[in-house]
ZAFIVEX-559334 format. One record per atom (N, C-alpha, C, O, CB): residue number from 1; atom name; residue in three letters; x, y, z. Coordinates in Angstrom, 2 decimals, decimal comma. Atoms other than C-alpha are relative to their C-alpha. Last residue first. Glycine has a CB too. Layout:
! residues N
<i: NUM&at: CA&aa: Ala&X: X&Y: Y&Z: Z>
...
//
This chain:
! residues 70
<i: 70&at: N&aa: Unk&X: 0,53&Y: -0,29&Z: 1,48>
<i: 70&at: CA&aa: Unk&X: 83,02&Y: 62,81&Z: 101,31>
<i: 70&at: C&aa: Unk&X: 0,63&Y: 1,91&Z: -1,25>
<i: 70&at: O&aa: Unk&X: 0,20&Y: 2,07&Z: -2,39>
<i: 70&at: CB&aa: Unk&X: -2,08&Y: 0,06&Z: 0,52>
<i: 69&at: N&aa: Unk&X: -0,59&Y: -0,23&Z: 1,23>
<i: 69&at: CA&aa: Unk&X: 85,01&Y: 62,42&Z: 104,04>
<i: 69&at: C&aa: Unk&X: -0,11&Y: 0,13&Z: -1,48>
<i: 69&at: O&aa: Unk&X: 0,65&Y: 0,22&Z: -2,44>
<i: 69&at: CB&aa: Unk&X: 0,50&Y: -0,53&Z: 0,04>
<i: 68&at: N&aa: Unk&X: -0,82&Y: 1,85&Z: 0,78>
<i: 68&at: CA&aa: Unk&X: 82,97&Y: 60,58&Z: 106,75>
<i: 68&at: C&aa: Unk&X: 0,87&Y: 0,48&Z: -1,56>
<i: 68&at: O&aa: Unk&X: 0,86&Y: -0,23&Z: -2,56>
<i: 68&at: CB&aa: Unk&X: -1,90&Y: -1,66&Z: -0,76>
<i: 67&at: N&aa: Unk&X: -0,91&Y: 1,55&Z: -0,82>
<i: 67&at: CA&aa: Unk&X: 83,59&Y: 63,70&Z: 108,48>
<i: 67&at: C&aa: Unk&X: 0,26&Y: -1,50&Z: -0,91>
<i: 67&at: O&aa: Unk&X: 1,16&Y: -2,26&Z: -1,29>
<i: 67&at: CB&aa: Unk&X: -1,17&Y: -0,68&Z: 1,52>
<i: 66&at: N&aa: Unk&X: 0,67&Y: -0,28&Z: -0,89>
<i: 66&at: CA&aa: Unk&X: 82,63&Y: 66,39&Z: 105,71>
<i: 66&at: C&aa: Unk&X: 1,05&Y: -0,50&Z: 1,37>
<i: 66&at: O&aa: Unk&X: 2,23&Y: -0,30&Z: 1,65>
<i: 66&at: CB&aa: Unk&X: -1,44&Y: -0,66&Z: -0,26>
<i: 65&at: N&aa: Unk&X: 0,69&Y: 0,87&Z: -0,51>
<i: 65&at: CA&aa: Unk&X: 84,74&Y: 67,94&Z: 103,31>
<i: 65&at: C&aa: Unk&X: -0,69&Y: -0,70&Z: 1,08>
<i: 65&at: O&aa: Unk&X: -0,54&Y: 0,05&Z: 2,04>
<i: 65&at: CB&aa: Unk&X: 0,31&Y: -0,34&Z: -0,22>
<i: 64&at: N&aa: Unk&X: -0,42&Y: 0,42&Z: -1,76>
<i: 64&at: CA&aa: Unk&X: 84,54&Y: 71,04&Z: 102,62>
<i: 64&at: C&aa: Unk&X: -0,01&Y: -0,85&Z: -0,23>
<i: 64&at: O&aa: Unk&X: -0,90&Y: -1,06&Z: -1,06>
<i: 64&at: CB&aa: Unk&X: -0,69&Y: 0,17&Z: 1,33>
<i: 63&at: N&aa: Unk&X: 0,71&Y: 0,98&Z: -0,57>
<i: 63&at: CA&aa: Unk&X: 84,63&Y: 72,19&Z: 98,78>
<i: 63&at: C&aa: Unk&X: 0,40&Y: -0,29&Z: 0,92>
<i: 63&at: O&aa: Unk&X: 1,62&Y: -0,26&Z: 1,06>
<i: 63&at: CB&aa: Unk&X: -0,19&Y: -0,91&Z: -0,51>
<i: 62&at: N&aa: Unk&X: -0,25&Y: 1,37&Z: 0,22>
<i: 62&at: CA&aa: Unk&X: 86,45&Y: 75,47&Z: 97,62>
<i: 62&at: C&aa: Unk&X: -0,78&Y: -0,42&Z: 0,92>
<i: 62&at: O&aa: Unk&X: -1,22&Y: 0,26&Z: 1,85>
<i: 62&at: CB&aa: Unk&X: 1,36&Y: -0,51&Z: 0,07>
<i: 61&at: N&aa: Unk&X: -0,61&Y: 0,23&Z: -1,14>
<i: 61&at: CA&aa: Unk&X: 84,27&Y: 78,62&Z: 97,43>
<i: 61&at: C&aa: Unk&X: 0,68&Y: -2,08&Z: 0,35>
<i: 61&at: O&aa: Unk&X: 0,07&Y: -3,15&Z: 0,44>
<i: 61&at: CB&aa: Unk&X: -1,36&Y: 0,67&Z: 1,10>
<i: 60&at: N&aa: Unk&X: 0,81&Y: 1,68&Z: -0,56>
<i: 60&at: CA&aa: Unk&X: 83,31&Y: 78,86&Z: 93,69>
<i: 60&at: C&aa: Unk&X: 0,60&Y: 0,10&Z: 1,00>
<i: 60&at: O&aa: Unk&X: 1,77&Y: 0,37&Z: 0,73>
<i: 60&at: CB&aa: Unk&X: 0,23&Y: -1,68&Z: -0,76>
<i: 59&at: N&aa: Unk&X: 0,40&Y: 1,58&Z: 0,51>
<i: 59&at: CA&aa: Unk&X: 84,55&Y: 82,23&Z: 92,20>
<i: 59&at: C&aa: Unk&X: -0,42&Y: -0,78&Z: 0,90>
<i: 59&at: O&aa: Unk&X: -0,88&Y: -0,20&Z: 1,88>
<i: 59&at: CB&aa: Unk&X: 1,06&Y: -0,80&Z: -0,57>
<i: 58&at: N&aa: Unk&X: 1,36&Y: 0,16&Z: 0,77>
<i: 58&at: CA&aa: Unk&X: 86,34&Y: 84,75&Z: 92,95>
<i: 58&at: C&aa: Unk&X: -0,25&Y: -1,34&Z: 0,06>
<i: 58&at: O&aa: Unk&X: 0,36&Y: -2,38&Z: 0,30>
<i: 58&at: CB&aa: Unk&X: -0,03&Y: 0,46&Z: -1,52>
<i: 57&at: N&aa: Unk&X: 0,21&Y: 1,49&Z: 1,38>
<i: 57&at: CA&aa: Unk&X: 89,76&Y: 84,65&Z: 95,38>
<i: 57&at: C&aa: Unk&X: -1,59&Y: 0,15&Z: 0,10>
<i: 57&at: O&aa: Unk&X: -2,29&Y: 0,19&Z: 1,11>
<i: 57&at: CB&aa: Unk&X: 0,69&Y: -2,23&Z: 0,56>
<i: 56&at: N&aa: Unk&X: 1,67&Y: 1,38&Z: -0,35>
<i: 56&at: CA&aa: Unk&X: 90,18&Y: 88,33&Z: 96,94>
<i: 56&at: C&aa: Unk&X: -0,36&Y: -0,85&Z: -0,75>
<i: 56&at: O&aa: Unk&X: -0,80&Y: -0,61&Z: -1,88>
<i: 56&at: CB&aa: Unk&X: -1,54&Y: 0,47&Z: 0,07>
<i: 55&at: N&aa: Unk&X: 1,07&Y: -0,21&Z: 0,91>
<i: 55&at: CA&aa: Unk&X: 94,07&Y: 89,68&Z: 96,27>
<i: 55&at: C&aa: Unk&X: -1,73&Y: -0,63&Z: 0,60>
<i: 55&at: O&aa: Unk&X: -2,02&Y: -1,67&Z: 1,19>
<i: 55&at: CB&aa: Unk&X: 0,58&Y: -0,84&Z: -1,45>
<i: 54&at: N&aa: Unk&X: -0,03&Y: 1,02&Z: 1,35>
<i: 54&at: CA&aa: Unk&X: 96,00&Y: 89,53&Z: 99,65>
<i: 54&at: C&aa: Unk&X: -0,73&Y: 0,07&Z: -1,29>
<i: 54&at: O&aa: Unk&X: -1,79&Y: 0,53&Z: -0,88>
<i: 54&at: CB&aa: Unk&X: -0,41&Y: -1,21&Z: 0,36>
<i: 53&at: N&aa: Unk&X: 0,65&Y: 0,85&Z: -0,48>
<i: 53&at: CA&aa: Unk&X: 96,17&Y: 93,14&Z: 101,46>
<i: 53&at: C&aa: Unk&X: -0,03&Y: -2,07&Z: -1,26>
<i: 53&at: O&aa: Unk&X: 0,12&Y: -2,33&Z: -2,45>
<i: 53&at: CB&aa: Unk&X: -1,56&Y: 1,12&Z: 0,19>
<i: 52&at: N&aa: Unk&X: 0,47&Y: 1,01&Z: 1,07>
<i: 52&at: CA&aa: Unk&X: 98,26&Y: 95,76&Z: 100,74>
<i: 52&at: C&aa: Unk&X: -0,08&Y: -1,58&Z: 0,21>
<i: 52&at: O&aa: Unk&X: 0,84&Y: -2,39&Z: 0,32>
<i: 52&at: CB&aa: Unk&X: 0,89&Y: 0,16&Z: -1,10>
<i: 51&at: N&aa: Unk&X: 1,69&Y: 0,12&Z: -0,41>
<i: 51&at: CA&aa: Unk&X: 98,89&Y: 97,07&Z: 104,01>
<i: 51&at: C&aa: Unk&X: -0,44&Y: -0,96&Z: -1,56>
<i: 51&at: O&aa: Unk&X: -0,94&Y: -2,07&Z: -1,70>
<i: 51&at: CB&aa: Unk&X: -1,06&Y: 2,08&Z: 0,17>
<i: 50&at: N&aa: Unk&X: -0,06&Y: 1,45&Z: -0,71>
<i: 50&at: CA&aa: Unk&X: 102,89&Y: 96,73&Z: 103,27>
<i: 50&at: C&aa: Unk&X: -0,94&Y: -0,37&Z: 0,97>
<i: 50&at: O&aa: Unk&X: -0,81&Y: -1,08&Z: 1,97>
<i: 50&at: CB&aa: Unk&X: 1,22&Y: -0,19&Z: 0,69>
<i: 49&at: N&aa: Unk&X: 0,74&Y: -0,72&Z: -2,03>
<i: 49&at: CA&aa: Unk&X: 102,70&Y: 99,11&Z: 100,82>
<i: 49&at: C&aa: Unk&X: 0,53&Y: -1,52&Z: 0,48>
<i: 49&at: O&aa: Unk&X: 0,99&Y: -2,55&Z: 0,00>
<i: 49&at: CB&aa: Unk&X: -2,70&Y: 0,41&Z: 0,48>
<i: 48&at: N&aa: Unk&X: 2,24&Y: 0,78&Z: -0,04>
<i: 48&at: CA&aa: Unk&X: 103,81&Y: 97,69&Z: 96,94>
<i: 48&at: C&aa: Unk&X: -0,25&Y: -0,10&Z: 1,71>
<i: 48&at: O&aa: Unk&X: -0,24&Y: -1,07&Z: 2,47>
<i: 48&at: CB&aa: Unk&X: -0,37&Y: -2,62&Z: -0,93>
<i: 47&at: N&aa: Unk&X: 0,66&Y: -0,83&Z: -0,61>
<i: 47&at: CA&aa: Unk&X: 107,21&Y: 99,86&Z: 96,29>
<i: 47&at: C&aa: Unk&X: -1,80&Y: -0,53&Z: 0,24>
<i: 47&at: O&aa: Unk&X: -2,96&Y: -0,15&Z: 0,09>
<i: 47&at: CB&aa: Unk&X: 0,29&Y: 1,31&Z: -0,86>
<i: 46&at: N&aa: Unk&X: -0,57&Y: -0,70&Z: -1,84>
<i: 46&at: CA&aa: Unk&X: 110,35&Y: 97,72&Z: 96,64>
<i: 46&at: C&aa: Unk&X: -1,11&Y: 0,92&Z: -0,29>
<i: 46&at: O&aa: Unk&X: -0,74&Y: 1,91&Z: 0,34>
<i: 46&at: CB&aa: Unk&X: 2,04&Y: 0,99&Z: 0,45>
<i: 45&at: N&aa: Unk&X: -0,83&Y: -1,94&Z: 0,00>
<i: 45&at: CA&aa: Unk&X: 110,44&Y: 98,02&Z: 92,11>
<i: 45&at: C&aa: Unk&X: -0,05&Y: 0,31&Z: 1,34>
<i: 45&at: O&aa: Unk&X: 0,29&Y: 1,44&Z: 1,69>
<i: 45&at: CB&aa: Unk&X: -1,00&Y: 1,59&Z: -0,93>
<i: 44&at: N&aa: Unk&X: -0,80&Y: -0,32&Z: 0,87>
<i: 44&at: CA&aa: Unk&X: 109,66&Y: 94,32&Z: 92,04>
<i: 44&at: C&aa: Unk&X: 1,04&Y: 0,66&Z: 0,65>
<i: 44&at: O&aa: Unk&X: 2,10&Y: 0,50&Z: 1,26>
<i: 44&at: CB&aa: Unk&X: -0,56&Y: 0,65&Z: -0,95>
<i: 43&at: N&aa: Unk&X: -0,67&Y: 1,26&Z: -1,06>
<i: 43&at: CA&aa: Unk&X: 106,49&Y: 93,97&Z: 94,71>
<i: 43&at: C&aa: Unk&X: 1,94&Y: 0,15&Z: -0,41>
<i: 43&at: O&aa: Unk&X: 2,74&Y: 0,34&Z: 0,50>
<i: 43&at: CB&aa: Unk&X: -0,88&Y: -2,15&Z: -0,63>
<i: 42&at: N&aa: Unk&X: -0,33&Y: -0,80&Z: -0,63>
<i: 42&at: CA&aa: Unk&X: 105,00&Y: 97,24&Z: 92,31>
<i: 42&at: C&aa: Unk&X: 0,83&Y: -1,13&Z: 1,15>
<i: 42&at: O&aa: Unk&X: 1,62&Y: -0,50&Z: 1,85>
<i: 42&at: CB&aa: Unk&X: -1,21&Y: 0,98&Z: 0,34>
<i: 41&at: N&aa: Unk&X: -1,15&Y: -1,03&Z: 0,31>
<i: 41&at: CA&aa: Unk&X: 105,80&Y: 95,05&Z: 89,73>
<i: 41&at: C&aa: Unk&X: 0,13&Y: 1,20&Z: 0,48>
<i: 41&at: O&aa: Unk&X: 0,92&Y: 2,05&Z: 0,06>
<i: 41&at: CB&aa: Unk&X: 0,07&Y: 0,28&Z: -1,16>
<i: 40&at: N&aa: Unk&X: -1,56&Y: 0,71&Z: 0,20>
<i: 40&at: CA&aa: Unk&X: 104,09&Y: 91,64&Z: 90,77>
<i: 40&at: C&aa: Unk&X: 1,16&Y: 1,47&Z: -0,17>
<i: 40&at: O&aa: Unk&X: 2,33&Y: 1,50&Z: 0,22>
<i: 40&at: CB&aa: Unk&X: 0,02&Y: -1,22&Z: -1,84>
<i: 39&at: N&aa: Unk&X: -0,62&Y: 0,32&Z: -1,01>
<i: 39&at: CA&aa: Unk&X: 101,38&Y: 93,81&Z: 92,04>
<i: 39&at: C&aa: Unk&X: 1,46&Y: -0,34&Z: 0,03>
<i: 39&at: O&aa: Unk&X: 2,45&Y: 0,07&Z: 0,64>
<i: 39&at: CB&aa: Unk&X: -0,64&Y: -0,85&Z: 0,42>
<i: 38&at: N&aa: Unk&X: -0,91&Y: -1,05&Z: -0,30>
<i: 38&at: CA&aa: Unk&X: 100,75&Y: 95,64&Z: 88,59>
<i: 38&at: C&aa: Unk&X: -0,03&Y: -0,54&Z: 1,64>
<i: 38&at: O&aa: Unk&X: -0,14&Y: 0,50&Z: 2,30>
<i: 38&at: CB&aa: Unk&X: -0,57&Y: 1,76&Z: -0,44>
<i: 37&at: N&aa: Unk&X: -1,11&Y: -0,29&Z: 0,74>
<i: 37&at: CA&aa: Unk&X: 100,96&Y: 91,75&Z: 87,18>
<i: 37&at: C&aa: Unk&X: -0,22&Y: 1,84&Z: 0,68>
<i: 37&at: O&aa: Unk&X: 0,93&Y: 2,27&Z: 0,76>
<i: 37&at: CB&aa: Unk&X: -0,16&Y: -0,47&Z: -2,02>
<i: 36&at: N&aa: Unk&X: -1,45&Y: 1,35&Z: -0,39>
<i: 36&at: CA&aa: Unk&X: 98,41&Y: 90,71&Z: 89,45>
<i: 36&at: C&aa: Unk&X: 1,09&Y: 0,77&Z: -0,46>
<i: 36&at: O&aa: Unk&X: 1,65&Y: 1,50&Z: 0,36>
<i: 36&at: CB&aa: Unk&X: 0,06&Y: -1,83&Z: -1,03>
<i: 35&at: N&aa: Unk&X: -0,60&Y: 0,17&Z: -1,31>
<i: 35&at: CA&aa: Unk&X: 95,96&Y: 93,71&Z: 89,22>
<i: 35&at: C&aa: Unk&X: 0,88&Y: -1,25&Z: 0,73>
<i: 35&at: O&aa: Unk&X: 1,22&Y: -1,53&Z: 1,89>
<i: 35&at: CB&aa: Unk&X: -1,04&Y: 0,17&Z: 0,69>
<i: 34&at: N&aa: Unk&X: -1,16&Y: -1,21&Z: -0,23>
<i: 34&at: CA&aa: Unk&X: 96,30&Y: 93,82&Z: 85,54>
<i: 34&at: C&aa: Unk&X: 0,27&Y: -0,72&Z: 1,56>
<i: 34&at: O&aa: Unk&X: 1,11&Y: -1,54&Z: 1,93>
<i: 34&at: CB&aa: Unk&X: -0,68&Y: 2,09&Z: -0,05>
<i: 33&at: N&aa: Unk&X: -1,37&Y: 0,60&Z: 0,29>
<i: 33&at: CA&aa: Unk&X: 94,94&Y: 89,40&Z: 85,85>
<i: 33&at: C&aa: Unk&X: 1,12&Y: 1,51&Z: -0,37>
<i: 33&at: O&aa: Unk&X: 2,34&Y: 1,39&Z: -0,48>
<i: 33&at: CB&aa: Unk&X: -0,22&Y: -1,25&Z: -1,57>
<i: 32&at: N&aa: Unk&X: -0,75&Y: 1,00&Z: -0,79>
<i: 32&at: CA&aa: Unk&X: 92,62&Y: 90,02&Z: 87,83>
<i: 32&at: C&aa: Unk&X: 1,07&Y: -0,01&Z: -0,52>
<i: 32&at: O&aa: Unk&X: 2,13&Y: 0,00&Z: 0,10>
<i: 32&at: CB&aa: Unk&X: -0,47&Y: -1,28&Z: 0,10>
<i: 31&at: N&aa: Unk&X: -0,37&Y: -0,96&Z: -1,53>
<i: 31&at: CA&aa: Unk&X: 91,01&Y: 92,60&Z: 86,03>
<i: 31&at: C&aa: Unk&X: 0,53&Y: -0,52&Z: 0,38>
<i: 31&at: O&aa: Unk&X: 1,57&Y: 0,11&Z: 0,20>
<i: 31&at: CB&aa: Unk&X: -0,74&Y: 0,44&Z: 1,08>
<i: 30&at: N&aa: Unk&X: -0,96&Y: -0,80&Z: 0,21>
<i: 30&at: CA&aa: Unk&X: 91,32&Y: 90,23&Z: 82,56>
<i: 30&at: C&aa: Unk&X: 0,45&Y: 1,29&Z: 1,04>
<i: 30&at: O&aa: Unk&X: 1,49&Y: 1,95&Z: 1,01>
<i: 30&at: CB&aa: Unk&X: -0,35&Y: 0,39&Z: -1,19>
<i: 29&at: N&aa: Unk&X: 0,02&Y: -1,33&Z: 1,22>
<i: 29&at: CA&aa: Unk&X: 90,11&Y: 88,12&Z: 84,47>
<i: 29&at: C&aa: Unk&X: 0,18&Y: 0,66&Z: -0,16>
<i: 29&at: O&aa: Unk&X: 0,48&Y: 1,38&Z: 0,79>
<i: 29&at: CB&aa: Unk&X: -0,45&Y: 0,53&Z: -0,45>
<i: 28&at: N&aa: Unk&X: 0,99&Y: -1,59&Z: -0,12>
<i: 28&at: CA&aa: Unk&X: 91,57&Y: 85,02&Z: 85,44>
<i: 28&at: C&aa: Unk&X: -0,07&Y: 0,83&Z: -0,43>
<i: 28&at: O&aa: Unk&X: 0,69&Y: 1,21&Z: -1,32>
<i: 28&at: CB&aa: Unk&X: -0,07&Y: 0,71&Z: 0,72>
<i: 27&at: N&aa: Unk&X: 1,40&Y: -0,11&Z: -0,91>
<i: 27&at: CA&aa: Unk&X: 92,06&Y: 81,59&Z: 84,87>
<i: 27&at: C&aa: Unk&X: -0,17&Y: 0,73&Z: 0,84>
<i: 27&at: O&aa: Unk&X: -0,82&Y: 0,54&Z: 1,86>
<i: 27&at: CB&aa: Unk&X: -0,36&Y: -0,91&Z: 0,64>
<i: 26&at: N&aa: Unk&X: -0,65&Y: 0,80&Z: -1,92>
<i: 26&at: CA&aa: Unk&X: 96,00&Y: 81,29&Z: 84,23>
<i: 26&at: C&aa: Unk&X: -1,66&Y: 0,25&Z: 0,50>
<i: 26&at: O&aa: Unk&X: -1,87&Y: 0,49&Z: 1,68>
<i: 26&at: CB&aa: Unk&X: 1,77&Y: 1,44&Z: 1,50>
<i: 25&at: N&aa: Unk&X: -0,76&Y: 1,50&Z: -0,44>
<i: 25&at: CA&aa: Unk&X: 95,30&Y: 80,62&Z: 80,22>
<i: 25&at: C&aa: Unk&X: 0,32&Y: -0,29&Z: 1,05>
<i: 25&at: O&aa: Unk&X: 0,72&Y: -1,38&Z: 1,46>
<i: 25&at: CB&aa: Unk&X: 1,11&Y: -0,32&Z: -0,48>
<i: 24&at: N&aa: Unk&X: 0,63&Y: 1,31&Z: 0,10>
<i: 24&at: CA&aa: Unk&X: 92,14&Y: 82,93&Z: 79,94>
<i: 24&at: C&aa: Unk&X: 1,09&Y: -1,29&Z: 0,33>
<i: 24&at: O&aa: Unk&X: 0,81&Y: -2,36&Z: 0,87>
<i: 24&at: CB&aa: Unk&X: -0,62&Y: -0,10&Z: -1,54>
<i: 23&at: N&aa: Unk&X: 0,84&Y: 0,35&Z: -1,23>
<i: 23&at: CA&aa: Unk&X: 94,37&Y: 86,11&Z: 82,10>
<i: 23&at: C&aa: Unk&X: -1,01&Y: -1,18&Z: -0,43>
<i: 23&at: O&aa: Unk&X: -1,49&Y: -1,73&Z: 0,56>
<i: 23&at: CB&aa: Unk&X: -0,87&Y: 1,38&Z: 0,55>
<i: 22&at: N&aa: Unk&X: -1,19&Y: 0,31&Z: -1,30>
<i: 22&at: CA&aa: Unk&X: 97,15&Y: 85,20&Z: 79,21>
<i: 22&at: C&aa: Unk&X: -1,14&Y: -0,27&Z: 0,92>
<i: 22&at: O&aa: Unk&X: -1,50&Y: -1,41&Z: 1,17>
<i: 22&at: CB&aa: Unk&X: 1,25&Y: 1,47&Z: 0,63>
<i: 21&at: N&aa: Unk&X: -0,85&Y: 2,13&Z: 0,33>
<i: 21&at: CA&aa: Unk&X: 94,39&Y: 85,17&Z: 75,89>
<i: 21&at: C&aa: Unk&X: 0,64&Y: -0,12&Z: 1,29>
<i: 21&at: O&aa: Unk&X: 0,01&Y: -0,99&Z: 1,90>
<i: 21&at: CB&aa: Unk&X: 1,76&Y: -0,39&Z: -1,61>
<i: 20&at: N&aa: Unk&X: 1,31&Y: 0,89&Z: -0,53>
<i: 20&at: CA&aa: Unk&X: 92,77&Y: 88,84&Z: 78,19>
<i: 20&at: C&aa: Unk&X: -0,22&Y: -1,57&Z: -0,70>
<i: 20&at: O&aa: Unk&X: -0,96&Y: -2,47&Z: -0,30>
<i: 20&at: CB&aa: Unk&X: -1,46&Y: 0,95&Z: -0,41>
<i: 19&at: N&aa: Unk&X: 0,27&Y: 0,12&Z: -1,09>
<i: 19&at: CA&aa: Unk&X: 95,84&Y: 90,38&Z: 77,54>
<i: 19&at: C&aa: Unk&X: -1,16&Y: -0,84&Z: 0,98>
<i: 19&at: O&aa: Unk&X: -1,23&Y: -1,37&Z: 2,09>
<i: 19&at: CB&aa: Unk&X: -0,01&Y: 0,98&Z: 0,04>
<i: 18&at: N&aa: Unk&X: -1,16&Y: 1,05&Z: -0,05>
<i: 18&at: CA&aa: Unk&X: 96,69&Y: 89,62&Z: 74,27>
<i: 18&at: C&aa: Unk&X: -0,37&Y: -0,19&Z: 1,88>
<i: 18&at: O&aa: Unk&X: -0,36&Y: -1,22&Z: 2,56>
<i: 18&at: CB&aa: Unk&X: 2,00&Y: 0,80&Z: -0,63>
<i: 17&at: N&aa: Unk&X: 0,18&Y: 1,91&Z: 0,40>
<i: 17&at: CA&aa: Unk&X: 93,44&Y: 90,50&Z: 73,02>
<i: 17&at: C&aa: Unk&X: 0,79&Y: -0,33&Z: 1,14>
<i: 17&at: O&aa: Unk&X: 0,32&Y: -1,04&Z: 2,03>
<i: 17&at: CB&aa: Unk&X: 0,81&Y: -0,85&Z: -1,75>
<i: 16&at: N&aa: Unk&X: 1,75&Y: 0,39&Z: -0,39>
<i: 16&at: CA&aa: Unk&X: 93,60&Y: 94,47&Z: 75,02>
<i: 16&at: C&aa: Unk&X: 0,28&Y: -1,72&Z: -0,16>
<i: 16&at: O&aa: Unk&X: 0,61&Y: -2,48&Z: 0,75>
<i: 16&at: CB&aa: Unk&X: -1,58&Y: 0,80&Z: -1,51>
<i: 15&at: N&aa: Unk&X: -0,05&Y: 0,27&Z: -1,67>
<i: 15&at: CA&aa: Unk&X: 97,14&Y: 94,58&Z: 74,14>
<i: 15&at: C&aa: Unk&X: -1,16&Y: -0,42&Z: 0,60>
<i: 15&at: O&aa: Unk&X: -1,33&Y: -1,51&Z: 1,15>
<i: 15&at: CB&aa: Unk&X: 0,33&Y: 1,24&Z: 0,83>
<i: 14&at: N&aa: Unk&X: -1,17&Y: 1,36&Z: 0,09>
<i: 14&at: CA&aa: Unk&X: 96,00&Y: 94,76&Z: 70,59>
<i: 14&at: C&aa: Unk&X: 0,47&Y: -0,36&Z: 1,38>
<i: 14&at: O&aa: Unk&X: -0,05&Y: -1,36&Z: 1,88>
<i: 14&at: CB&aa: Unk&X: 1,53&Y: 0,39&Z: -0,93>
<i: 13&at: N&aa: Unk&X: 0,40&Y: 1,05&Z: -0,36>
<i: 13&at: CA&aa: Unk&X: 93,30&Y: 97,20&Z: 71,58>
<i: 13&at: C&aa: Unk&X: 0,98&Y: -1,82&Z: -0,54>
<i: 13&at: O&aa: Unk&X: 0,89&Y: -3,04&Z: -0,44>
<i: 13&at: CB&aa: Unk&X: -1,45&Y: 0,32&Z: -0,53>
<i: 12&at: N&aa: Unk&X: -0,50&Y: 0,57&Z: 1,55>
<i: 12&at: CA&aa: Unk&X: 95,46&Y: 99,17&Z: 72,64>
<i: 12&at: C&aa: Unk&X: -1,00&Y: -0,82&Z: -0,16>
<i: 12&at: O&aa: Unk&X: -1,31&Y: -1,53&Z: 0,80>
<i: 12&at: CB&aa: Unk&X: 1,51&Y: -0,83&Z: -0,23>
<i: 11&at: N&aa: Unk&X: -0,91&Y: 0,07&Z: 0,36>
<i: 11&at: CA&aa: Unk&X: 94,57&Y: 100,75&Z: 76,34>
<i: 11&at: C&aa: Unk&X: -0,42&Y: -1,00&Z: -1,82>
<i: 11&at: O&aa: Unk&X: -1,49&Y: -1,44&Z: -2,25>
<i: 11&at: CB&aa: Unk&X: 0,89&Y: -0,56&Z: 1,33>
<i: 10&at: N&aa: Unk&X: 0,65&Y: 0,18&Z: 1,03>
<i: 10&at: CA&aa: Unk&X: 91,94&Y: 102,78&Z: 78,54>
<i: 10&at: C&aa: Unk&X: 1,47&Y: -0,60&Z: -1,08>
<i: 10&at: O&aa: Unk&X: 2,36&Y: 0,24&Z: -1,18>
<i: 10&at: CB&aa: Unk&X: -0,91&Y: 1,51&Z: -0,38>
<i: 9&at: N&aa: Unk&X: -1,82&Y: -0,09&Z: 1,04>
<i: 9&at: CA&aa: Unk&X: 92,31&Y: 102,30&Z: 81,67>
<i: 9&at: C&aa: Unk&X: -0,96&Y: -0,67&Z: -1,41>
<i: 9&at: O&aa: Unk&X: -1,85&Y: -1,46&Z: -1,72>
<i: 9&at: CB&aa: Unk&X: 2,03&Y: -1,68&Z: 0,82>
<i: 8&at: N&aa: Unk&X: -0,20&Y: -0,23&Z: 1,63>
<i: 8&at: CA&aa: Unk&X: 89,06&Y: 103,82&Z: 83,11>
<i: 8&at: C&aa: Unk&X: 1,48&Y: -0,61&Z: -0,31>
<i: 8&at: O&aa: Unk&X: 2,50&Y: 0,07&Z: -0,40>
<i: 8&at: CB&aa: Unk&X: -0,06&Y: 1,82&Z: -0,50>
<i: 7&at: N&aa: Unk&X: 0,50&Y: -0,60&Z: 1,15>
<i: 7&at: CA&aa: Unk&X: 88,73&Y: 102,92&Z: 87,45>
<i: 7&at: C&aa: Unk&X: 0,40&Y: -0,11&Z: -1,49>
<i: 7&at: O&aa: Unk&X: 1,12&Y: -1,09&Z: -1,67>
<i: 7&at: CB&aa: Unk&X: 0,08&Y: 1,10&Z: 0,26>
<i: 6&at: N&aa: Unk&X: -0,06&Y: 0,03&Z: 1,34>
<i: 6&at: CA&aa: Unk&X: 87,80&Y: 101,53&Z: 90,32>
<i: 6&at: C&aa: Unk&X: 0,70&Y: 0,62&Z: -1,23>
<i: 6&at: O&aa: Unk&X: -0,26&Y: 1,12&Z: -1,82>
<i: 6&at: CB&aa: Unk&X: -0,85&Y: 0,16&Z: -0,14>
<i: 5&at: N&aa: Unk&X: 0,71&Y: -1,41&Z: 0,79>
<i: 5&at: CA&aa: Unk&X: 88,39&Y: 101,40&Z: 93,75>
<i: 5&at: C&aa: Unk&X: -0,07&Y: -0,21&Z: -0,96>
<i: 5&at: O&aa: Unk&X: 0,66&Y: -1,18&Z: -1,15>
<i: 5&at: CB&aa: Unk&X: 0,53&Y: 1,28&Z: -0,07>
<i: 4&at: N&aa: Unk&X: -0,86&Y: 0,42&Z: 1,06>
<i: 4&at: CA&aa: Unk&X: 87,73&Y: 98,52&Z: 96,24>
<i: 4&at: C&aa: Unk&X: -0,14&Y: 1,54&Z: -1,14>
<i: 4&at: O&aa: Unk&X: -1,08&Y: 2,31&Z: -1,36>
<i: 4&at: CB&aa: Unk&X: -0,66&Y: -1,73&Z: -0,73>
<i: 3&at: N&aa: Unk&X: 1,33&Y: -0,50&Z: 0,46>
<i: 3&at: CA&aa: Unk&X: 86,08&Y: 98,88&Z: 99,87>
<i: 3&at: C&aa: Unk&X: 1,23&Y: 0,35&Z: -1,21>
<i: 3&at: O&aa: Unk&X: 2,33&Y: 0,79&Z: -0,91>
<i: 3&at: CB&aa: Unk&X: -1,15&Y: 1,36&Z: 1,01>
<i: 2&at: N&aa: Unk&X: 0,74&Y: -1,04&Z: 0,75>
<i: 2&at: CA&aa: Unk&X: 88,47&Y: 98,32&Z: 102,19>
<i: 2&at: C&aa: Unk&X: -0,60&Y: -0,23&Z: -1,18>
<i: 2&at: O&aa: Unk&X: -0,38&Y: -1,43&Z: -1,36>
<i: 2&at: CB&aa: Unk&X: 0,72&Y: 0,96&Z: -0,25>
<i: 1&at: N&aa: Unk&X: 0,36&Y: -0,95&Z: 0,65>
<i: 1&at: CA&aa: Unk&X: 89,88&Y: 95,19&Z: 103,85>
<i: 1&at: C&aa: Unk&X: -0,74&Y: 0,74&Z: -1,00>
<i: 1&at: O&aa: Unk&X: -1,39&Y: 0,15&Z: -1,87>
<i: 1&at: CB&aa: Unk&X: 0,49&Y: 0,07&Z: -0,08>
//
């Protein structure tokens, strides 16, 4: 995947607060929640480009289990 784009987004403070609460409920950042919602809307409208990769996973990588099963 190429370099990620940055944009400035102006939101009504009440909308931002609602978005932040929703993102927190789903253990996402506000930015990740916005991208998730935009991708879902694009897919529903049939406008998500076929070359759009998955949303990159953030945070700690999954724990690897060793040969002894720990």
